[in-house]
VOMAR-677510 format. One record per residue (C-alpha): x, y negated, z negated; residue number from 1. Coordinates in pm, 1 decimal. Each point is the difference from the previous one (the first is absolute). Last residue first. Layout:
VOMAR-677510
+----------+----------+----------+-----+
|       xx |       yy |       zz |   i |
+----------+----------+----------+-----+
|        X |        Y |        Z | NUM |
...
+----------+----------+----------+-----+
This chain:
VOMAR-677510
+----------+----------+----------+-----+
|       xx |       yy |       zz |   i |
+----------+----------+----------+-----+
|  10510.4 | -13250.0 |  -6709.7 | 270 |
|   -349.0 |   -184.7 |      3.8 | 269 |
|    -56.8 |    -49.4 |   -343.4 | 268 |
|    332.6 |    161.1 |   -220.6 | 267 |
|      6.4 |   -301.1 |   -181.3 | 266 |
|   -350.4 |      7.4 |    -83.5 | 265 |
|    -36.2 |    417.0 |    -87.4 | 264 |
|    350.0 |    -67.0 |   -232.2 | 263 |
|   -218.0 |   -231.6 |   -238.5 | 262 |
|   -273.8 |    165.5 |     44.0 | 261 |
|    136.0 |    324.3 |   -146.8 | 260 |
|    207.9 |   -264.8 |   -252.9 | 259 |
|   -289.9 |   -133.7 |    -51.0 | 258 |
|   -174.9 |    294.3 |   -109.2 | 257 |
|   -381.7 |     69.2 |     36.2 | 256 |
|   -251.7 |    159.3 |   -170.9 | 255 |
|   -321.2 |    145.8 |    120.2 | 254 |
|    258.9 |    226.6 |    239.1 | 253 |
|   -159.3 |     25.1 |    327.3 | 252 |
|    -19.6 |    324.5 |    118.6 | 251 |
|    201.6 |    226.4 |    256.5 | 250 |
|   -128.1 |    407.6 |     71.0 | 249 |
|    386.9 |    125.3 |    172.8 | 248 |
|    -76.6 |    377.1 |     78.1 | 247 |
|    356.9 |    222.8 |   -146.2 | 246 |
|    -23.8 |    325.3 |    214.9 | 245 |
|    210.0 |    297.6 |   -218.2 | 244 |
|    215.7 |    204.7 |    261.3 | 243 |
|    -49.3 |    416.5 |     88.5 | 242 |
|    299.3 |    235.1 |   -222.4 | 241 |
|    224.6 |    262.7 |     41.2 | 240 |
|    183.0 |    123.5 |   -280.7 | 239 |
|   -304.1 |     74.3 |   -189.6 | 238 |
|    -17.5 |    299.5 |    315.8 | 237 |
|   -455.9 |     87.6 |     46.6 | 236 |
|     19.1 |    -22.0 |    385.5 | 235 |
|     27.8 |   -416.0 |   -121.7 | 234 |
|      5.6 |   -130.2 |   -321.3 | 233 |
|   -219.6 |   -287.0 |    -62.9 | 232 |
|    170.2 |   -437.1 |    -50.1 | 231 |
|    270.3 |   -107.2 |    -43.5 | 230 |
|    225.7 |     48.8 |    197.8 | 229 |
|     10.3 |   -351.9 |    135.4 | 228 |
|   -141.1 |   -235.9 |   -199.0 | 227 |
|   -187.6 |   -222.5 |    323.1 | 226 |
|   -172.9 |   -356.6 |    -56.0 | 225 |
|   -314.1 |    -31.9 |    250.6 | 224 |
|    -71.3 |   -337.0 |     73.0 | 223 |
|   -430.8 |   -150.5 |   -132.2 | 222 |
|    115.3 |   -311.3 |    -78.1 | 221 |
|    355.2 |   -170.5 |    189.8 | 220 |
|    348.2 |    -28.8 |   -118.1 | 219 |
|    103.6 |   -283.3 |     33.7 | 218 |
|    262.9 |     11.6 |   -225.8 | 217 |
|    171.4 |    401.1 |      3.1 | 216 |
|   -187.5 |    217.9 |   -294.2 | 215 |
|    227.7 |    229.6 |   -177.8 | 214 |
|   -122.5 |    332.9 |   -173.4 | 213 |
|    184.2 |     86.4 |   -348.5 | 212 |
|   -122.6 |    417.3 |    -36.6 | 211 |
|    -61.6 |    171.5 |   -281.6 | 210 |
|      8.5 |    358.4 |     27.2 | 209 |
|   -296.6 |    136.8 |   -162.8 | 208 |
|    -22.2 |    288.5 |    261.9 | 207 |
|   -354.7 |   -150.1 |    123.7 | 206 |
|    231.4 |   -353.0 |     86.6 | 205 |
|    -29.8 |   -269.1 |   -304.3 | 204 |
|     70.7 |   -330.6 |    208.8 | 203 |
|    244.7 |   -281.0 |   -120.8 | 202 |
|    -42.0 |   -384.8 |    152.1 | 201 |
|    189.6 |   -251.3 |    187.3 | 200 |
|    -53.3 |   -308.4 |    168.7 | 199 |
|    -11.0 |   -200.4 |    228.3 | 198 |
|    -96.0 |   -390.3 |     97.9 | 197 |
|   -299.8 |      1.9 |    228.1 | 196 |
|   -107.8 |    356.4 |   -166.6 | 195 |
|     -5.0 |   -128.7 |   -300.3 | 194 |
|   -165.3 |   -263.8 |     26.5 | 193 |
|   -258.7 |    254.1 |     77.8 | 192 |
|    -28.8 |    186.2 |   -276.3 | 191 |
|     80.3 |    356.5 |     27.8 | 190 |
|   -252.4 |    302.7 |    -38.5 | 189 |
|    107.5 |    275.1 |     86.7 | 188 |
|   -172.7 |    340.0 |    233.9 | 187 |
|    104.6 |    341.9 |     -5.9 | 186 |
|    -11.8 |    242.4 |    256.7 | 185 |
|    214.9 |    324.5 |    -18.8 | 184 |
|    193.1 |    189.5 |    251.6 | 183 |
|    -58.5 |    401.0 |     73.5 | 182 |
|   -296.2 |      5.3 |    196.9 | 181 |
|   -231.8 |   -263.5 |    -79.8 | 180 |
|     -8.0 |    -50.0 |   -395.0 | 179 |
|   -147.0 |   -325.7 |   -144.0 | 178 |
|    197.7 |    -81.3 |   -349.6 | 177 |
|    -50.8 |   -206.8 |   -327.5 | 176 |
|   -441.9 |    179.9 |    -60.7 | 175 |
|    103.6 |    303.1 |    105.0 | 174 |
|   -228.0 |    237.6 |    184.3 | 173 |
|    -21.0 |    399.3 |    -30.2 | 172 |
|    235.8 |    287.5 |    170.5 | 171 |
|   -307.3 |    232.7 |     44.2 | 170 |
|    244.7 |    359.7 |     33.6 | 169 |
|   -111.9 |    285.7 |    228.4 | 168 |
|     27.2 |    291.3 |   -251.6 | 167 |
|     15.2 |    404.9 |    211.3 | 166 |
|    100.4 |    292.4 |   -265.8 | 165 |
|    123.5 |    301.0 |     46.0 | 164 |
|   -175.0 |    340.6 |   -150.8 | 163 |
|     22.5 |    396.0 |     17.8 | 162 |
|    154.8 |   -138.4 |   -355.9 | 161 |
|     33.8 |   -422.2 |    -82.1 | 160 |
|    311.0 |   -195.5 |     76.9 | 159 |
|    157.3 |    187.0 |    156.1 | 158 |
|    -52.3 |   -206.6 |    297.6 | 157 |
|   -123.3 |   -336.8 |      1.6 | 156 |
|    -59.0 |   -234.0 |    276.4 | 155 |
|     -5.7 |   -307.1 |     76.6 | 154 |
|   -303.7 |   -210.6 |    147.8 | 153 |
|    105.1 |   -432.4 |     98.3 | 152 |
|   -303.6 |   -153.0 |     -4.2 | 151 |
|    150.2 |   -286.0 |   -156.5 | 150 |
|    315.3 |    -55.5 |     43.1 | 149 |
|    309.7 |    163.2 |   -191.8 | 148 |
|    331.1 |   -191.6 |    -37.0 | 147 |
|    110.5 |    192.3 |   -356.4 | 146 |
|    -62.4 |    412.9 |     65.9 | 145 |
|   -304.3 |     76.6 |   -260.1 | 144 |
|     90.8 |    331.4 |   -157.2 | 143 |
|   -272.6 |    227.0 |   -125.0 | 142 |
|    -20.9 |    126.3 |   -325.3 | 141 |
|   -320.4 |    212.7 |    -28.9 | 140 |
|   -250.4 |    117.0 |   -352.7 | 139 |
|   -234.9 |    201.6 |     86.4 | 138 |
|   -399.1 |     69.6 |    -86.0 | 137 |
|   -116.9 |    332.5 |     69.9 | 136 |
|     31.9 |    296.5 |    169.3 | 135 |
|   -175.5 |   -126.4 |    267.1 | 134 |
|    176.6 |   -285.2 |     69.3 | 133 |
|   -111.9 |   -335.9 |   -207.4 | 132 |
|    297.3 |   -210.3 |    123.9 | 131 |
|    175.9 |   -254.0 |   -308.7 | 130 |
|    318.9 |   -215.7 |    171.5 | 129 |
|    299.4 |    -66.6 |   -255.1 | 128 |
|    226.2 |   -287.6 |    207.1 | 127 |
|    343.4 |    -30.7 |    109.3 | 126 |
|    158.0 |   -307.8 |    197.8 | 125 |
|    103.1 |   -186.6 |    253.7 | 124 |
|     87.2 |   -367.7 |    -82.2 | 123 |
|   -140.4 |   -195.6 |    299.9 | 122 |
|   -324.3 |    249.1 |     49.0 | 121 |
|    -36.3 |    -30.8 |   -390.2 | 120 |
|    -51.2 |   -394.7 |     36.9 | 119 |
|   -167.8 |      9.5 |    235.2 | 118 |
|   -271.0 |    158.2 |   -282.8 | 117 |
|   -104.2 |    400.8 |    102.0 | 116 |
|   -337.7 |    120.6 |    115.3 | 115 |
|     19.8 |    470.6 |     47.5 | 114 |
|   -222.1 |     80.8 |    258.9 | 113 |
|   -135.6 |    403.2 |    -18.0 | 112 |
|    137.1 |    278.0 |    210.6 | 111 |
|    -22.1 |    396.3 |   -107.4 | 110 |
|    149.3 |    283.0 |    184.8 | 109 |
|    -43.4 |    323.9 |    -95.7 | 108 |
|    372.2 |    210.9 |    151.6 | 107 |
|   -141.3 |    321.1 |    256.4 | 106 |
|    336.4 |     22.8 |    171.8 | 105 |
|     64.9 |    351.0 |     69.7 | 104 |
|    358.3 |     89.7 |    -18.6 | 103 |
|    103.7 |    333.4 |    277.3 | 102 |
|    305.0 |   -222.3 |    157.6 | 101 |
|   -236.8 |   -270.2 |    189.8 | 100 |
|   -334.3 |   -109.3 |    -99.5 |  99 |
|   -258.2 |    289.0 |    103.9 |  98 |
|   -320.4 |   -113.0 |    206.6 |  97 |
|    126.7 |    107.0 |    345.0 |  96 |
|    352.6 |     -7.8 |    -74.1 |  95 |
|    -19.0 |   -309.5 |    295.1 |  94 |
|   -255.1 |   -205.5 |   -193.4 |  93 |
|    174.6 |     75.4 |   -332.6 |  92 |
|    360.7 |   -181.9 |     99.4 |  91 |
|   -211.8 |   -308.2 |    104.8 |  90 |
|   -165.6 |     -0.5 |   -282.4 |  89 |
|    359.6 |     49.3 |   -255.1 |  88 |
|    135.3 |   -270.0 |    267.5 |  87 |
|   -232.3 |   -235.4 |   -200.8 |  86 |
|   -272.7 |   -153.3 |    336.0 |  85 |
|    -16.8 |   -386.3 |     -7.1 |  84 |
|   -153.8 |   -294.4 |   -199.7 |  83 |
|    328.6 |    -48.7 |   -125.7 |  82 |
|    -83.1 |     -0.8 |   -380.9 |  81 |
|    283.3 |    -66.4 |   -200.0 |  80 |
|    148.0 |    242.0 |   -224.3 |  79 |
|    192.7 |    -15.2 |   -347.0 |  78 |
|    261.4 |    199.2 |   -126.4 |  77 |
|    290.1 |   -282.1 |    -91.9 |  76 |
|      5.4 |    -23.3 |    367.1 |  75 |
|   -264.5 |     29.8 |    271.5 |  74 |
|   -150.2 |    361.2 |    140.2 |  73 |
|   -233.6 |    -68.4 |    275.4 |  72 |
|   -381.0 |     20.0 |    -21.3 |  71 |
|   -279.4 |    126.9 |    251.2 |  70 |
|   -322.3 |     77.6 |     23.8 |  69 |
|   -150.0 |    163.3 |    214.8 |  68 |
|   -105.6 |    301.3 |   -250.5 |  67 |
|   -185.3 |   -247.8 |   -209.1 |  66 |
|   -292.7 |   -193.5 |    287.0 |  65 |
|    102.8 |   -342.9 |     58.7 |  64 |
|   -230.7 |   -249.5 |   -253.4 |  63 |
|   -179.6 |   -167.0 |    298.2 |  62 |
|   -168.9 |   -274.5 |   -225.5 |  61 |
|    286.6 |    -50.5 |   -170.3 |  60 |
|    252.3 |      9.4 |    263.5 |  59 |
|   -193.0 |   -224.4 |    214.8 |  58 |
|    -34.9 |   -299.7 |   -256.6 |  57 |
|    432.5 |     91.0 |   -123.3 |  56 |
|     51.0 |    -55.6 |    415.1 |  55 |
|   -222.9 |   -324.6 |    -53.5 |  54 |
|    107.3 |    -98.2 |   -333.8 |  53 |
|   -304.1 |   -218.8 |   -169.8 |  52 |
|   -122.2 |    349.9 |    -65.9 |  51 |
|    336.3 |    139.5 |   -227.8 |  50 |
|     62.1 |   -304.3 |   -183.2 |  49 |
|   -347.7 |   -112.1 |   -121.0 |  48 |
|    -21.9 |    342.3 |   -105.9 |  47 |
|    276.1 |    -11.7 |   -240.6 |  46 |
|    -66.1 |   -327.2 |   -126.6 |  45 |
|   -402.1 |     66.0 |    -50.2 |  44 |
|    169.0 |    275.6 |   -185.4 |  43 |
|    254.1 |   -171.7 |   -195.6 |  42 |
|   -196.4 |   -265.8 |   -132.1 |  41 |
|   -284.3 |    245.8 |    -66.2 |  40 |
|    274.5 |    122.2 |   -257.1 |  39 |
|    163.7 |   -301.9 |   -104.3 |  38 |
|   -329.0 |   -126.0 |   -195.4 |  37 |
|    -63.0 |   -399.0 |     96.9 |  36 |
|    116.1 |   -201.9 |   -221.0 |  35 |
|     95.5 |   -303.6 |    241.3 |  34 |
|    324.1 |    149.2 |     16.2 |  33 |
|    -71.4 |    302.1 |     31.2 |  32 |
|   -217.2 |    -59.8 |    307.5 |  31 |
|   -337.7 |    110.8 |      0.6 |  30 |
|   -227.7 |   -281.0 |    108.4 |  29 |
|    330.4 |   -166.8 |    286.7 |  28 |
|     71.7 |    384.3 |    129.7 |  27 |
|   -421.6 |     72.1 |     21.6 |  26 |
|    -21.9 |   -335.0 |    205.3 |  25 |
|    368.3 |     60.2 |    229.8 |  24 |
|   -127.1 |    363.6 |     44.6 |  23 |
|   -299.1 |    -91.7 |    129.9 |  22 |
|    124.6 |   -276.4 |    233.7 |  21 |
|    287.7 |    218.3 |     63.5 |  20 |
|   -249.1 |    252.6 |    143.9 |  19 |
|   -285.6 |   -209.1 |    213.7 |  18 |
|    297.0 |   -117.7 |    167.5 |  17 |
|    111.3 |    323.8 |     88.8 |  16 |
|   -362.9 |     83.5 |    139.5 |  15 |
|   -187.2 |    277.2 |   -227.7 |  14 |
|    -83.5 |    308.5 |    220.6 |  13 |
|     64.3 |    200.6 |   -268.7 |  12 |
|   -233.5 |   -187.8 |   -229.6 |  11 |
|    139.8 |   -300.6 |   -301.8 |  10 |
|    -44.1 |      6.7 |   -345.0 |   9 |
|    351.5 |     37.7 |    -37.5 |   8 |
|    -25.1 |    244.1 |   -234.7 |   7 |
|   -275.0 |    175.1 |    227.8 |   6 |
|    280.5 |     12.4 |    348.4 |   5 |
|    317.0 |    135.3 |   -232.6 |   4 |
|   -208.3 |    318.8 |   -132.7 |   3 |
|    176.8 |     33.6 |   -271.3 |   2 |
|    226.3 |    351.0 |    -52.9 |   1 |
+----------+----------+----------+-----+
């Protein structure tokens, strides 16, 4: 696994501002939309996601020993890291290092990071992951639940002989949707004239659903319109979702329709 500090070109004692500055410079240079290398950009994004979060950075700088890493089983055969002790570890200590029922656990643990798109995180998906092991290259099917967040860790049992796989997911940024927890944020440009007289427009959500949005007359610039239930799945449940928020960004049209202008003049002072 690459050194995140080296990837961003900063020292291990770098301040948050220094990390952000280095990330912005590298992301702008290597972004695929600007002709940059996708894999290099993903490594830069992964490094920034870890080092920009105080808790994740602390965990990265101070890794927890394997025998103290606990996981709780979740739906669909995967588990997520609860940063505590596994019940088997507790029983193991009670029985002087032996797990209950006379069964010894000597499973090898493989850990890796996987980059996914925001759309993959929204829908949930299955991907094939190539893993180099001491017995050779293995192709593993990984089930990703809907609504997964950057930094979430999933544990996959029974994907390798006598081994488990722990994957930390990194959700890559999206040009149209900015995610904050379970809500999505997008910018919409609306003419200042339409803000005055009111208008309607069609917005395509991350699911592909087209929603008609009403803008009331005399709506102020930079207000947020909320579309309830059109955000990201909550707790890996696709039937429960956050909201989609639309930030209104006003603009002055080059050509002003005389009908709209007359309507504005008639409503002036009301």
